[in-house]
N, C-alpha and C positions, 0 to 999 in steps of 0.2 A: 227281742233281739236274739239272733242265733249266737250260740257260744263259740268261742275261738276253737275249742277242741273239736266240736262238731264240724265247723267249717274246714278245719285242717284235714279232718278225715275225708270229707267230700273231695277236696283237692287232691289228696293222696290217691284216692280211687282212680281219678282221671289220669294221674301221672303213671300209675302202675299199668293201667290198661294200654296206654300208648307204648310204654317201655317193653311190654311183652308182645306187641303186635308182630314182631319179627318171627315169633314162634307160631304164627298162623292164627292169631287171635283177632277176629273181625268183629268190630263193634256193631251191635244191633240197636237202632235208635228209633225206628218207625214201624207202624203197623204194617206197612207195605213190605217190610223185610220178611214177614211170615204171617199172613192173615189168619192162618189156621191156629197158631198158638199165641199170637201177640195182639194187643189192642192198645189204644192210646186214650187216656182220660185226662182230666184237667191237671192232675198232679204228676203226669208223665207216663212212660211206657209201662205196660202191665203184661203179665204172663198169665194165661188161663190155667187154672188148677181145677181139681175135682170139686173143691168146695168153695172156690172164689177166685178172684184175681189178685195177683201179688205184684207189688210195685218193683220195678227193676231199674234202679238208678244206673248201674253199670252191668250190662249183660252182653256177652260176646259169644261167638261161635268159633270153635277150633277147626282149622282146616284139615286136621288129621284125626282119624278115628281109630280106636283100638281094635285089634282083631277080635272077631266074634262078638262085637258090641255095637251099640248105636253111636252115631255121631254125637259129639259132646257140646253142650252149651254151658258156659261157666258164669255164674254170678261172682262179682268181685265186691267185697265189702271191707272197708278199712276202719279200724277202731283206733282212735287217738285218745289215750288216757294220760292224765297228769300224774304227778307224784302225790302221795298222801302227806299227812302232817309230819311223818317220820322220814320224809324224803325218799321213800321207797316207791318204785314204779307200781302203779295199779294195773294188775294183769287183767286181761279179758277173761270173764268167767263163763260158767256153763249156760247162763241165760241166753247169751248171744248165740252159742252153738245150738241150743234147742230151737231157737228161732230159725236158724239156717236149716236144720233138719226138718222142721215142720213145713217150711216152704218147699223144699225139694221133694219131699214125700208126696205132698198134695199135688204138685205139678206132674211128677212122674207117674202118678196113678190116673192121669187124665186121659190117656190114650184109649180111643174107642175105634174098633175096626168093623163092628157089625151093628145092625139095627133090625128090629122086627119088621116084617113085611107089612105094607099098607093093606088094611082090611078090604079095600076096593080093588086090590090087584087081582089079576086073573088067577083061577085055581092052579094050585101047584101041579106040575107034571111029575111023572115018576122020576125019582132020582134028584129032585130039587129040594132046596132047604127052605125052612120057614123063616129065614132071615136073609137080609141082603148085606153085601159088603159096602162099607162107606169109608170115606177118609183116604188119606194117602197110605202107601204101602210100607211106611217106615215111621219111626219116631225118634225124637232126640232124648238123650239122657242128660238131665239137668244136674249140674254139680255146683258146689259152693266152695269158695275159697275165702277164708277170713284172714286178713292181714292185721297185725298189731305192732305198734312201736314199743310195747312194754311186755311182750310175752303173753303166755296163757296159763291159767291156773291148772292144777293137776286134774280136777274133775272135768274141766273143759276139754283137756287133751284126751282123757279116757272116753268121754262121750263122742268126741269127734272121730276118734279112731274106730269106734264101734259102728258109726254111721257114715263113714267115708266122707267126712268134711275135711278139707285141707286147711291146716293151720300154718301160716307162714309168719315167722318172727322177723321183724325188721329192726330189732334193737341193736344190731351190731354196728360197729364203727363205719363199715362200708357204706351205710346209708345216712350217716349223720349229716352230711352236707345237704342232701336233698331234703331231709326232714327240717333242717334249720331254715332253708329257703321257704318251705311251705309255711312254717310257723311265722316267719317274718311277713309273708304275703297275707296270710289270714288276719294277722293283727292289723295290718294297714287297711284291709277291706272293711273290717269291723269299725275301725276309726272313721273311715269314709262314710259308712252308713250312719253312724252317730252324728257326724258333722252335717250330713244332709237332713237328718231328722230335726236337728236344731235349727238349721237355716230355713226349713220349710215353714216354720211358725210365722215368719214375717215375709214370706215370699208370695207374691201375687199370683204368678203363673205356676201352679203346683204340678203341672203335667210332667215336668222334668225333675224337679227337686223333691217331690214327695217320696217318702220311703216305700219301696216295694214290699209286698207281703213276703214272708219267708219262703213259701213254695215257689213264688214267681222269681224271687231273687236267685234261688238255687238253680232253677231251670235256665235262666239267662246266664248265670255263671258257668254252668256246664256247657252251654252253647258257645260262649266266648272262648272257653278253653279248647273245645273240640274244633272250632273254626280255625284255630292255630295248629293244633296237633293232628287233626284228621281233615285236611282240606278237601279230600275227595267226598266227604259226607255232608259238609255244610257249605251253604252258599251265603253270599252277602245279604240276601233277602230275609234270612232268618233272624229273629229278634235276639239281640245280644245286649251285654252290659253297656252303659254309657262309657265313653272314652276315659272319663276321670277314674273309673274303676279298672278298666282294662290295663291302664298303664302300670298298675300295681302288680300285675301278673308276670312281669318280665323275669324276675329272679328264678321262678319255677321253670319257665321255658328254657332259660340258660342252663339250669342243672340237668334237665331232661336231655338237652342237646349234648351236654358234656358226658353223660352216662352212655348215651347212644342206644344201648339195647341191654335188656336183662334176658337171660336165657332160662327157659323152663326145662327142668330135667325131671325125668321119671326114674326112680331107683328100681333095682331088681325086684323089690317087694312092693312096688306101687306107690311109694311116697312121692309127693309132688315137691320139688325143690326149686327155689328161686336162686339162680346163680348169677353173681356179678363178676364180670371179667375185668381184669386190669387193662386189657387191650382187646376190645371186642373184635376189631378187624383181624387180629391174629387168630382169635378163636374161630372166626368164620373161615379163615384160611385152613385151619386144621380140619374143619368140617368138609371142606371141598377136596381135601387130599384123598388119594386113592385108598389109603388104609386108615382104619380107626386108630386113634392114638392110645398108647398105654399111659396110665397116669399114676401118680403117687398121691395118697391122702394123708393129711396131717391134722391133728387136733391140738388145740391150745390147752395146755395143762392147767392154766389159770382160768380159762373159760371153756369148759368141755362142750358147750353148745357151738362154739366157733370152729368150723372146719375149713380146710383149704385143699383145693385140688391143684396139683402142679402138673402141667403138660410140658414135657421136655421138647426142645427144638428137634426138627428132623428134616430130612431131604428126600424127596421122591421125584417122580416124573413131572409133578406139578410145580416143582421148585423147592426152595428152602423156606421153611416155616419156623418162626422163632418161638421162644418160651412164652407160656401164658399161665396166669394164675386165676383160678375161680374161687370165690368165697361163698359160703352159705351157712345158715344156721341149722344145726341138726334138730329134728323134732325131739323135744325133751322127753317124750315117752320112751325113747330108745336109750335114755341115759341111766335107767334103773340099774342096769348091769355094771355101770361104771361107779356107782356110789358105794360108799362104805367098804372100800377095798384098799389094800395097800398098793403101793406104786406098781409092783409087778402084776397084781391082779387087775388093775385098771388098764394096763397095757395089753394084757391078754384079752380083756373084754373089748377094747378098742379094735384089736385085730379081728375079733369075731364079728363086730359090727361091719367092718370094712368088707370082710369076705361074704357075710350073709346078706347085707342090705345094699352095699355099694360096689359089689364086684363088677356091676355094669350100670351105667347111668346113661339113659337115652336122651339126646337133645334133638330139637327140631328148629329149622329155620326155613321159612317159606316166603317166597316172593312170587309175583305173577310169572316170572320167567323160569324159576328153578325151585325145586324142593330139596332141601338138604336134611339128611338124617345121619346122626353120628352117635356111636356108642363109646363112651369113655370107659375103658377097661383097666382095672387095677393090674399093675405089674405083679403077676403071680410069683415070679422068681424072688422079687424083693420081699413079698409078703411071707413066703416060705423061709427066707433067710432070717427075717425078723423073728419068726417063731423059733427057729433053731437057736438064735442068740438068747431069747428069753429062757429056753429050756436049759441052756448052759449056765 
């Protein structure tokens, strides 16, 4: 039987992929999406690497590409850890990060643009080369994002920072409702599987009541979730969970609909941030406005990882736009400068983080009709005033 923690992590991966789709994240699910890099085996979608194929439960392609870089494909993996015997959250460790690094390095080393010429080819003419060009004229850069509901260990953060693996902490209160719904759903799904296994012992026709294998169950579970969340990708003909299982998924769909959208932000120093808006429609209105908004950043003195972005209301030729609040968890690797200092020292360090890392946060929102790019810029006047007050 699959554990509840593992099942919750799989459901969380699907929820995150859908919630960031507004940032231009397009799910890849079939070999036909890219026959050059992708294949499909019995246990699901695979990505071709230099030394083998790698399973891709949730793999998507970003519609925007960095300047002077390759288009990006992003693996999403969510880790759901329980608490230990001391009721302390079990953080994701370095093992999971090493796994992510090994996969991305093997895949990113796969690109081949040349091959030696066939020995039966005509003799080379003057100025020709002893090899031929093959393949397409570009490649994708594969990246990895690890999500955790309980944070990450310090060795995991250090290793991820060195190898450009994005670590995103979902332990804040802004995600508690979604995580609670996922936990409730996974518990009910496991109970349903146990009930089916018990009933199948005395059931004559086992074609419906017999328990599916773990890989098959997970494939049909993902298909059922995606048929609801990604209707353009899935059709009624694809195999899904029986209705007695699908009816348990309702609370997760309701939570996703309530959140609406999560915003992907890229800091001035390249950190990937997952931002949750209290009013997503207002945030989109700010992105459509003629000028990028100036923002204020605040950190919680009781929880230094919890940061808030405040966007003030404004009026321009596009109309009036209201106040909006964005919340995110700061990468813990940035907090070293805030630790073991007095109150004034921590406030100075916080201002340095704001100016150095978050002076500009770039957001994307992409639809078939319009691409929106917005930079959240810190109000420099207020930042300078805060420094003057600390100096006094």
